[in-house]
FILUM-96904 format. One record per residue (C-alpha): x, y, z. Coordinates in nm, 2 decimals, padded with zeros to 4 digits. Layout:
<rs>
((X, Y, Z))
...
</rs>
This chain:
<rs>
((09.34, 10.85, 08.23))
((09.47, 10.76, 07.88))
((09.61, 11.05, 07.69))
((09.41, 11.12, 07.37))
((09.60, 11.17, 07.04))
((09.49, 11.54, 07.01))
((09.61, 11.60, 07.37))
((09.94, 11.43, 07.30))
((10.00, 11.64, 06.99))
((09.91, 11.96, 07.18))
((10.15, 11.86, 07.46))
((10.44, 11.79, 07.22))
((10.38, 12.13, 07.04))
((10.36, 12.31, 07.37))
((10.70, 12.17, 07.48))
((10.84, 12.23, 07.13))
((10.89, 11.86, 07.09))
((10.71, 11.85, 06.76))
((11.02, 11.92, 06.56))
((11.20, 11.63, 06.39))
((11.48, 11.48, 06.58))
((11.73, 11.54, 06.30))
((11.68, 11.91, 06.33))
((11.76, 11.91, 06.70))
((12.03, 11.64, 06.72))
((12.29, 11.52, 06.48))
((12.29, 11.16, 06.36))
((12.50, 10.93, 06.57))
((12.85, 10.83, 06.47))
((12.88, 10.45, 06.52))
((13.23, 10.50, 06.65))
((13.12, 10.73, 06.92))
((13.00, 10.60, 07.26))
((12.71, 10.84, 07.22))
((12.57, 10.60, 06.95))
((12.44, 10.38, 07.23))
((12.21, 10.43, 07.53))
((12.39, 10.27, 07.82))
((12.19, 10.09, 08.09))
((12.46, 10.17, 08.35))
((12.45, 09.80, 08.45))
((12.82, 09.73, 08.38))
((12.80, 09.36, 08.31))
((12.51, 09.40, 08.07))
((12.66, 09.71, 07.89))
((12.98, 09.51, 07.83))
((12.78, 09.25, 07.64))
((12.57, 09.51, 07.45))
((12.87, 09.69, 07.32))
((12.81, 09.99, 07.55))
((12.43, 09.99, 07.56))
((12.13, 09.97, 07.33))
((12.20, 10.12, 06.99))
((12.05, 10.45, 06.90))
((11.86, 10.49, 06.58))
((11.75, 10.13, 06.61))
((11.45, 09.93, 06.73))
((11.56, 09.69, 07.01))
((11.37, 09.46, 07.25))
((11.36, 09.37, 07.61))
((11.15, 09.06, 07.66))
((11.08, 08.80, 07.92))
((10.79, 08.64, 08.11))
((10.63, 08.79, 08.42))
((10.87, 08.83, 08.71))
((11.17, 08.79, 08.49))
((11.30, 09.14, 08.57))
((11.21, 09.34, 08.26))
((11.03, 09.61, 08.45))
((11.33, 09.66, 08.68))
((11.57, 09.67, 08.39))
((11.35, 09.92, 08.21))
((11.34, 10.15, 08.52))
((11.72, 10.12, 08.53))
((11.75, 10.22, 08.17))
((11.51, 10.51, 08.22))
((11.71, 10.63, 08.52))
((12.04, 10.61, 08.33))
((11.89, 10.81, 08.04))
((11.74, 11.09, 08.26))
((12.06, 11.09, 08.46))
((12.25, 11.19, 08.14))
((12.00, 11.47, 08.10))
((11.80, 11.31, 07.82))
((11.43, 11.32, 07.77))
((11.25, 10.98, 07.81))
((10.91, 10.88, 07.67))
((10.73, 10.58, 07.81))
((10.42, 10.45, 07.62))
((10.27, 10.25, 07.90))
((10.00, 10.05, 07.72))
((09.85, 09.90, 08.04))
((09.92, 10.20, 08.28))
((10.14, 09.98, 08.49))
((10.42, 10.22, 08.59))
((10.46, 10.26, 08.96))
((10.58, 10.62, 09.00))
((10.72, 10.58, 09.35))
((10.93, 10.29, 09.23))
((11.05, 10.48, 08.93))
((11.16, 10.77, 09.14))
((11.33, 10.54, 09.39))
((11.51, 10.38, 09.10))
((11.66, 10.71, 09.01))
((11.43, 10.82, 08.72))
((11.41, 11.20, 08.70))
((11.03, 11.24, 08.66))
((11.07, 11.59, 08.53))
((11.24, 11.45, 08.22))
((10.98, 11.18, 08.16))
((10.68, 11.19, 07.93))
((10.44, 10.92, 08.05))
((10.17, 10.82, 07.81))
((09.92, 10.60, 07.99))
((09.70, 10.35, 07.81))
((09.45, 10.09, 07.92))
((09.41, 09.72, 07.81))
((09.16, 09.48, 07.96))
((09.31, 09.15, 08.07))
((08.99, 08.95, 08.06))
((08.90, 08.75, 07.75))
((08.57, 08.75, 07.56))
((08.42, 09.08, 07.46))
((08.73, 09.27, 07.55))
((08.93, 09.13, 07.26))
((08.84, 09.41, 07.01))
((08.89, 09.67, 07.28))
((09.23, 09.54, 07.36))
((09.33, 09.54, 06.99))
((09.22, 09.91, 06.96))
((09.40, 10.00, 07.27))
((09.73, 09.84, 07.15))
((09.68, 10.02, 06.81))
((09.63, 10.35, 06.99))
((09.95, 10.29, 07.19))
((10.14, 10.23, 06.87))
((10.01, 10.55, 06.72))
((10.12, 10.74, 07.03))
((10.46, 10.58, 07.01))
((10.49, 10.69, 06.64))
((10.39, 11.05, 06.73))
((10.67, 11.06, 06.99))
((10.93, 10.92, 06.75))
((10.82, 11.18, 06.49))
((10.85, 11.46, 06.75))
((11.21, 11.37, 06.83))
((11.44, 11.50, 07.10))
((11.40, 11.19, 07.31))
((11.71, 10.99, 07.41))
((11.49, 10.69, 07.49))
((11.14, 10.59, 07.38))
((11.00, 10.27, 07.54))
((10.69, 10.09, 07.43))
((10.58, 09.87, 07.71))
((10.32, 09.59, 07.64))
((10.48, 09.33, 07.87))
((10.16, 09.26, 08.05))
((09.92, 09.29, 07.75))
((09.74, 08.98, 07.62))
((09.99, 08.81, 07.40))
((09.73, 08.75, 07.12))
((09.66, 09.13, 07.10))
((10.03, 09.19, 07.03))
((10.07, 08.90, 06.79))
((09.78, 09.03, 06.58))
((09.97, 09.35, 06.49))
((10.10, 09.33, 06.14))
((10.48, 09.30, 06.11))
((10.48, 09.62, 05.90))
((10.40, 09.80, 06.23))
((10.75, 09.74, 06.35))
((10.90, 09.83, 06.01))
((10.73, 10.17, 06.03))
((10.87, 10.24, 06.38))
((11.21, 10.13, 06.26))
((11.20, 10.38, 05.97))
((11.10, 10.66, 06.21))
((11.39, 10.60, 06.45))
((11.66, 10.52, 06.19))
((11.94, 10.76, 06.18))
((11.84, 10.94, 06.50))
((11.99, 10.95, 06.85))
((11.68, 10.79, 06.99))
((11.70, 10.43, 07.13))
((11.36, 10.28, 07.08))
((11.29, 09.98, 07.31))
((11.00, 09.74, 07.28))
((10.92, 09.57, 07.61))
((10.71, 09.26, 07.60))
((10.67, 08.90, 07.71))
((10.81, 08.76, 07.39))
((11.00, 08.89, 07.09))
((10.80, 09.11, 06.86))
((11.04, 09.26, 06.60))
((11.41, 09.31, 06.55))
((11.59, 09.55, 06.33))
((11.90, 09.44, 06.15))
((12.12, 09.64, 06.39))
((11.89, 09.63, 06.69))
((11.93, 09.40, 06.99))
((11.70, 09.17, 07.18))
((11.77, 09.11, 07.55))
((11.57, 08.81, 07.66))
((11.54, 08.76, 08.03))
((11.47, 08.41, 08.18))
((11.21, 08.40, 08.44))
((11.27, 08.04, 08.55))
((11.63, 08.11, 08.63))
((11.60, 08.45, 08.79))
((11.73, 08.43, 09.15))
((11.74, 08.68, 09.43))
((12.07, 08.80, 09.58))
((12.16, 08.67, 09.92))
((11.90, 08.39, 09.91))
((11.61, 08.58, 09.75))
((11.48, 08.92, 09.63))
((11.47, 09.19, 09.90))
((11.15, 09.39, 09.92))
((11.11, 09.74, 10.05))
((10.80, 09.95, 10.07))
((10.73, 09.98, 09.70))
((11.01, 09.80, 09.52))
((11.25, 09.51, 09.55))
((11.61, 09.59, 09.64))
((11.81, 09.35, 09.42))
((11.79, 09.06, 09.18))
((12.04, 08.84, 09.00))
((11.91, 08.80, 08.65))
((11.99, 08.57, 08.35))
((11.99, 08.75, 08.02))
((12.05, 08.64, 07.66))
((12.16, 08.90, 07.41))
((12.05, 08.82, 07.06))
((12.22, 08.99, 06.77))
((12.04, 08.97, 06.43))
((12.32, 09.10, 06.22))
((12.60, 08.90, 06.38))
((12.37, 08.59, 06.41))
((12.50, 08.50, 06.76))
((12.38, 08.49, 07.11))
((12.56, 08.59, 07.43))
((12.45, 08.47, 07.77))
((12.51, 08.70, 08.07))
((12.42, 08.70, 08.44))
((12.38, 09.05, 08.58))
((12.31, 09.20, 08.92))
((12.05, 09.47, 08.93))
((11.93, 09.70, 09.21))
((11.64, 09.94, 09.19))
((11.71, 10.08, 09.54))
((11.72, 10.45, 09.58))
((12.07, 10.60, 09.53))
</rs>
C-alpha cells in the first residue's frame, strides 16, 4: 500500500532521519572521490568522473527495456554496499524485491516508498497527477530528512503527460534541497525532466540495447547481463559522451 505522508514523517522521526543532512554529514569536497556516488560499473564511472555527483539533481532516462531499471538497481547496490542509506520513491510500485536483493541491494538499508499510478487514460488523468504530486512531496520529505547517500525518484513507467504537467519549479525546489549535501538525487524517467547546472543526465538507448552473447540471459526473476548504450549529457560543460557499458544484475 502507498505510504501516507503522516506515516512517512513518523517513520523518519522514529529512525532519527528527520534531522537535516548538513547536521549529520559534512558538505562534499569536489576534489574528494566521496563527492560522487559511484555506480561500480567501471566503464560508466570513468565517463561520469567517478559517479553521479552528490549535492546535485541528476537523471537516468530511457524508453522501456533500455536498461534504466537494471542500472538503478546497480546504483542502489553500490550505495548500500558502501554502508549508505538509500531511499527509493517508487511512484508506480514497480520494484521487484527479489531482483533487488539478487542485484546486491542491502534491503535493510533501503527505505522503499511505494506509490500508485493508473496507466489507463480517461478518468484516471487527475488521479495520476495527484499520485505524481504525492510522490514528489514524499521525495522532498526524504531530502529534507537527510542522511541518505542516494535518493531515487522513479517515474519511468508513469504516463509521460502526467510528468510533463509538473511545473519546472518542482525540480528547482528539489535541487535547492539537495544542494551542498552528500546526497545524490537521481530522477529516473522515460525522458529528460530536469537538469541542474552540475548534475548529469545519462540517457540510455532502447533501440540499440543488445544482449551479451547473442541476447539477454534470463534467470528466475531477473536477467543476467546486458550490453547497453548510454549517452552522458553535461549541462555545465555543454558536451556529450557516448559510452557502451556491460551490466550484470546477477547475484554476487
